[in-house]
C-alpha positions in Angstrom: 1.0 69.9 -17.1 0.5 66.1 -17.5 2.1 63.7 -15.0 4.3 61.1 -16.3 3.3 57.7 -14.7 5.5 54.6 -14.2 5.3 51.0 -13.6 6.7 50.4 -10.0 8.0 46.9 -9.7 9.4 47.4 -6.2 6.3 46.3 -4.5 6.3 43.3 -2.1 3.2 41.9 -3.5 2.6 39.6 -6.5 2.2 42.5 -8.9 3.4 46.0 -9.9 1.3 49.2 -9.7 1.3 52.5 -11.6 2.8 55.5 -9.8 3.6 58.9 -10.6 7.4 59.5 -11.7 8.1 61.6 -8.7 7.0 59.2 -6.3 8.7 56.3 -7.8 12.1 58.2 -7.8 11.9 59.6 -4.5 10.8 56.3 -2.6 13.6 54.1 -4.2 15.9 52.7 -1.6 19.5 51.8 -2.5 19.7 48.0 -3.1 21.5 46.1 -0.5 24.2 43.3 -1.4 23.1 39.9 -1.0 24.7 38.4 2.2 26.9 35.3 1.3 26.9 32.5 3.9 29.3 29.7 3.3 28.1 26.2 3.7 29.8 24.1 6.4 31.3 20.6 5.2 29.5 17.7 6.5 31.6 15.8 9.0 33.3 12.7 7.8 33.3 9.5 9.8 36.4 8.8 11.9 37.2 5.5 10.5 35.9 3.5 7.5 33.0 1.0 8.6 34.0 -2.5 9.3 33.4 -5.1 6.8 30.0 -7.1 6.8 30.5 -10.7 8.3 29.8 -13.5 5.9 26.1 -14.6 5.9 25.0 -17.4 8.1 22.2 -19.5 7.1 19.6 -21.6 8.8 17.6 -24.6 6.9 14.6 -26.1 8.1 12.7 -28.9 6.8 9.1 -27.9 6.0 7.5 -31.3 6.7 9.3 -32.4 9.9 10.1 -28.9 11.1 13.6 -30.3 11.8 16.5 -27.8 11.6 18.8 -29.2 9.0 21.6 -26.5 9.5 21.9 -23.7 11.7 24.8 -21.0 11.4 26.1 -22.7 8.3 28.1 -20.7 5.7 27.0 -20.3 2.1 29.0 -23.2 0.7 27.6 -25.7 3.5 24.2 -24.4 2.8 24.5 -25.2 -0.9 25.8 -28.6 -0.3 22.8 -29.4 1.9 20.5 -28.1 -0.7 22.0 -30.8 -3.0 20.3 -33.4 -0.7 16.7 -31.9 -1.2 14.4 -32.7 -4.0 12.8 -29.2 -4.3 13.3 -25.7 -3.1 9.8 -25.7 -1.4 10.9 -28.6 0.8 13.0 -26.3 2.9 12.8 -23.0 4.6 15.9 -20.8 4.4 16.9 -18.2 6.8 19.5 -15.7 7.0 21.0 -14.2 10.4 20.6 -10.5 10.4 23.1 -9.1 13.0 21.6 -5.6 13.6 18.2 -6.9 14.9 19.8 -10.2 15.9 17.4 -12.7 14.6 16.7 -15.0 11.8 15.0 -13.6 8.6 13.2 -15.8 6.4 14.4 -15.5 2.6 11.9 -14.6 0.0 11.1 -17.0 -2.5 13.2 -15.2 -5.3 16.2 -15.3 -2.7 15.7 -18.9 -1.9 15.4 -19.7 -5.7 18.8 -17.9 -6.2 20.6 -19.8 -3.6 19.0 -23.0 -5.0 20.5 -22.5 -8.3 23.9 -22.5 -6.9 23.4 -26.3 -6.0 23.7 -27.5 -9.5 27.3 -26.3 -10.1 30.2 -28.2 -9.1 32.7 -26.9 -6.5 34.9 -24.3 -8.1 32.8 -23.8 -11.3 30.8 -20.8 -12.4 27.3 -20.3 -11.2 24.5 -21.5 -13.3 22.9 -18.0 -13.4 26.1 -16.6 -15.0 26.6 -19.0 -17.9 26.0 -17.5 -21.3 
């Protein structure tokens, strides 16, 4: 009598194999239910982080090396920039509290701050005008 062959897909490898029907039926193990492991919720911070302090700026004259302002707020810095001829005549720094040192502003950041000097107090920034 001829054997009946079936494709056994219960193998652990990358493929299946052909086995006699008797062997495939006799070896089958009952399937186990998957185990559900619930995720633990991440811990929430106890309090909201404190707001960042206002930026403090330092302005240094490029030619003489004189410190024109140190620890100035944004408004005082913009007022000081009104007296300068060009954005490249001064170096502008911002105080970074985490490392505790002055960081030189990039040229793009310096130009953004420089654009505010053209507006009057209380007006809209030049960059925001239509």
